[in-house]
N, C-alpha and C positions, 0 to 999 in steps of 0.2 A: 674532709675533703668535700670539693664543692662537686655532687653529681650532674651530669648534664640533664637537660629537660628532655623527656621524651619526645620522640618524634610524632609531628602530627599524623594521625593515622588517616588516610585517604581513602580507604575501602571498610565496608561494614565488617563487624564482627561475627555476622550471621548470613549464611543465605536465606532467603525469605520468598514465599510466593509473590511475586509480581514486583520484585524489587526492581528499582529505577535507576541501575549503573548506565543500563544501554540508552537510557532517554536522558541522561545527563548534559549532552550538548545540546538537545532541544531546550530541556529544561532551564539549563544555564542562560539561554538567550532571555531568559526573563527575569532574571535574578535584578532587583532594584539596585540603582546606584547607591543608594542611602536608605539604611533603616537604624532603628534602636533596639529591636528584640525581633528574635526569630522563634517562631511559633510551628511546632508540627503535630495536630493531633492525630495521625494514624501512622505512628514512628515505624514500626515494623522493624526492617533491617537498617534504616536510617540513612540511604546513598546521598540524598541531596544534601543531609547535615553535615555528613562525613567530607562530602564535596565542597561546601562553604567553609568547613573548617580548615582544609588543608590549602584552601587559596586565599586565607587570611581574612575572610570576610566577617568572621564572628569573632575577631578578636576586640574584647572590651565590651562585648554586647550580651543582653541577657537572652538566655535560651529557654523555651519551655517544650519539652519532648514529652508527648503520652498518648499513652495506647490502651486499647481495652481487654489486652492479652496479659491476663496476671503471671503467665509463666514467662513471658518475654520480658517484661518489668521486672519481676523478682530476678530474673538472670541478670539484666543489667544493674541492677541495684546491689547485687550479691559480689559482682565483679568490681565495681567502683568501692564498695566497702572493706573486700578483704580480697585483694589481688593476688596476692603471696599465695594464699590457700587456695583460690581458685586454679593458678597456675600449677600447683603442687598435684592437685589430684587430678587436673586433667594431664599432666606429664603421665601420672599413674594410667590412666585409663589409655593412653598413646602405647605405652610398654605393653599393656595385657592385648591392645587389640593386633597389635604385629606379631604376638605369640598365637592368637587363637582366632583371628579373623573374626567371621560372621557369628561365630558362637560365642564371642564376646559382645557383639553389637547386642544380638537378642537377650544374652542375660541381663546386661544392662536395662534394656527397656523394659523387659517383664517379670525381672526379679528385684531390680533396686528402683528405677525413676516411677515407674508405673505404681508400684504399690506405694511409695512414697506419696507421690501425686496425689492419690486418691485419698488419702488421710484428710486432707484439706479442701479437696475438690469442691465446688458449688458454683451454681449459675448466679445468686444473689449478689448484691453488690458488696456488702460487707464480709462474704466469705471469699469472693474476689478478691479485696485486700488482704484478707488474712492467709490466702493462698501464694500470693507475691510475697508477703513478709515473712512465709515460712522457707522461702528459698535460703539456702545457706551455700559457702562454696562448694560443698560435695556434689548438690543437686543442680548448680549452676554448671558446673563441669560436665556432668552428663548431658544436660541439655545441649551445651556445645558440642560435643561428643557425638551425640543422636545427629545433632545439624551436620555435622561434616562427614560422617559415616553413612547417613541415611539415603535413601533413595532422593535424588534431586535436590537436597536439603529440605523438605517439605516438613511442616510442622501441621499435622492433621490428627485429631482426634475423632474416636468413633461416637456413637450414641449414647455409651455409657463413662465418656470421658476418657477413655484410655488412649493413649498415644501409639498408633498401630501402624506408623511408616514403616514399610521392610527396608532390609539394608541395601545400601547402593553396590555399586560394581565400582569398587574404588582398589586398585593395587595397592598402593601406600599412600593414603591421606595424610595431609599436613593436619595433626589434628591439636597440638601443641606448639602455637606460635608465642612465645613468651613475650617478644618484643612486640607484638602487635597487640598482646591481652594487654600488656602494660599501659601502653599508648592511647588504646580506647577507655580503659580505666581512668586514665590522666584527663582525657576528654571530657567522660561523664562526671568526675568528679571536679572540674574547673569552676571558680566563682561566677554565680550566676548561673549556672545551668541547672535545671530541674526535669527530673525524671518522675512522671506522675501515671498513675493507675486511673483513668479518667475518661467519659464519654467525650465526644467531640463537641456538643454542644456547651457542656463544662468549659472544655480548652478555649472555646472561641469567645466565650460569653462576652471577655471584655476586651478584645482586639480591637484596635483603631488606628489614628494617625501615628506613623512611625515605627508600625509592626508589619513583618514580612511573615507571612503565612504562606504555608504549602500543605495542602490537603490529597493526602493518596490513598483514598477509601478501597474497601473490598470493591472490585470493579462489578459492573451488572453486566450480566451473561449476555453474549453474542446470539446464544442458540440455547434451545431448552435443555440440551446436554453438555453445556459450559459451565454450569453451576460449580461452585467450588465455595461451601458454604462453610466449610468446618474450621475455618480461619478461628474464631470464637465461637462457643458454644449455641448461640442463639443466632448467628446469620447476621447479614446485613442486607435487608430488602428494599426494593423499591421505595418504600414509604420512608425508610432511613435515608434513602439517595434525596429524596425530595425535601426532608428535613434538613439535609445537608448543605444542599444547595440554596434554601433559606438563610442559614447562617451564614453562608458566603457573602450572599447579597446583601446582607446587613453588615457585614466586615468590610466589603467594600464601601459601599456608604459612608461608614465612619471612618473611611480615610485608609485603611490598610491596604497594602500592597498583596495580592493574592495571586496564587497559581494552584491550579486544582489541575490531578491527572484521572481520566476514566477511560473506559472501554467506549468504543463509538457506536454502542448501542442505541437507537433511535430514541429512546426513553430518555439518554442522556443528554443527546443532542437536544431534544426537545425542550427539557429544564433549563438548560443554559443558553438557549439563543431563543428565551422568552422574553417579552418586552420587558420586564420587571428587570431580569439579568442583563439587558441591553443598556436600561436606564442608569443601573449601575455601575456602569463602565466595562463590563466583563463582555471578552469575545470568546469565541471557541475557534481553534486550529486543530486540525487533524495532523499527525506525525505518526510515519511509520516505524513499526515494532516489529518485534520478533517474539512469537510465543515460545515459551521453554518448559512448559509443565507436563504437557501430554506425553504418556508413557511412550507413545510411539514417534519417533523421529521424522517422519514423514508429516506428521500434523504440526511440526512446530514453524508454521510457514511466518510470512510477514503479515501482519495485520494494522489497520490504521487505529492508533489511538487517540485520545482526546486531550488537548491542553485547554483549560478555562484559565483568562488570566486579564487583569487590567494593567497588567506592565508593557508598555511598549517594549517591541523586541530590540537588541542591539543591531539584527541584521534582518535580511528580508526572510520571511517565513510563509509560508502557504496562506491565501486570503482566509479571513474568518469565515465560517462556515454559516448562511444565512439559510435557516428552513422556511420553507412556505407552507409546509404543512406540519400540525400538530401531531403528536402521536400519544394517544392517550395512556396513562400509566397504569400497569396493573400492579397493586401490592402485593400478589401472590407470588410475584416472580423473585428467586432467591438471589444472592448475591454472587458477583463472579470472581476469579483469581486477583490477586492482589499482589 
């Protein structure tokens, strides 16, 4: 009997700090008409990837997805490689949660997930790969479960490397959507799709003509109290932001189509409106967004975010930002929400 192909997923598998679903309309203005390969070095939840996939723009194209979070990459690979087992494990967790609620959440977090993760956790590159490789269906299901039932879908580690997000306030969350899980797994397992645990400079190193690159790094903070540096154990500081800017400029000069999203912090505006960036064809635009990570609803207000691109938009958007004053970079400032 011929089985129908899975429906292409249009939404991400996970909720993720700084996910870009709300900015898809603005980012979509700058999708290039033609490209041969799609590259995303800060994959996170992959909202742009799933939007491109659902619209058919990735059909027949090579795709390179990468991130430096070994839990994220390990979960995605486990779902891709043993989908049925992940679905079964997540269905069991859904039944447990419906019976025991928050008690189930904290049991999974503190007695199952964290002890298993601690056995492989380390900040060294080779141990990161080992941690990603250690993910089997059971732990992948636990990570998806914690993401669906934890506060705001955060992934946050304390200084000891333990996942410490409290339970969210959900009456009856959808934990196991088997059809969506299978569709995401099929997308990750499609021919030509890579899922790599790799730093951005390695991922971007060979980009050039025919490539479409979307970068969504951890955001530079807008204030001293806005830092959210626990996405990876070692954070992403403004020295890293400057290194990324250099890599983006180099990719643009080699002919790649580039879109970058970031906060509207003065340092970011300064980096991407520099003479070097403009000479590489990059332009800065401000787009309105809404913060969703703050624990107080009143603080989740509209803010301006930045899109940097060398792709001409399909429709009129605000004029590129041109700065007259340069703001000096401080490498001591930590990364922001992504």
